[in-house]
N, C-alpha and C positions, 0 to 999 in steps of 0.2 A: 504494500500500500504506500509505503514511503517513496517507492520509485514512481508511482503514479503522481503523487503530489509534487515530487521533484521535476518530473516531466512537464506537469501543468505550469509550474512556476517558470520553467525554462521557456515554455511557449509564450508565456506572458512577456518575458524579457526579450525573446526573439522578435515578437511582433511589436515591441516598444509600447506595450499596453501598460498604462499607469495603473498601479495596484491601488484601487480605491478601498473604501471601508467595507463594502459588500464583498469584494473579492478576497480581502484579507480575512473576513469572518468565515467565508466558505472554506478557505485553505485551512484555517485553524480548526474548524469543525470537522473537516475530513480527516485530519490527523488525529483528533480526539476520538472520533468514532472508530477509526481503525484500531487504535490502542485499546479502547473500551471493549471492542469485539474480541480481540485476542485475549485480554485479561479474563473476561467472563467465560470464554471457551475453555481456557486453561483451568480456571477454578472449578468449572463444572466437571471437567475430566478428572481432576484430582479427587473430588468428592464422590465420584461414581464408583460403586462397587463392581468388581470384575464379573460377578454373576449377573448384574444388571446389563453390562455390556454384552455378554454372551446371549442373554435372553432377548435383547433388542436385535442383535444380529440374526438370531433364529427367526424372530418375528418378521424382519425385513425380508429375509431369504424366502420364507413361506409366502409372504405377500406377493413378491415379484414372481415366484414360481407359479403361484396360482393365477397370476394375471397373464402368464404365457400360455395357459391352457385356454383354448378357444372352443366354445360349444358350437357344434355344427349339426345340422339335421341331415341324416342319411337319406338318400333317395329311395332306398329299398326298405328302410325301417322308419316308422313314424317317431320312435323315441329319439331322444337327443343322445348323440355320442360326443365324446370329447377327444379332440386331437391337439397335439402339442405343436407349438411353433417350430419345433425341431423338424417335424415331418414336413411342415410347410416350406422351410428353407432348403430341404433336401430335394425339392422338385427341380 
């Protein structure tokens, strides 16, 4: 994020754009928000139990695997069948 702020300030300088009060506030806020995000992310990670992380990984894995299963209606059978996207991509 600091790279983005540095590039933005460099563009201001390259275009000879005067840094007004609004631009200065935006640059300061973007630095503050980036630091705030990293700090909160790190604190949340430190306070998380490893079993919670494993449980969330399993939940996400099951959610995405279930979304890969696409229900289709078979032409010869009226009931619904399930096909995976793996068979779709192998065509």
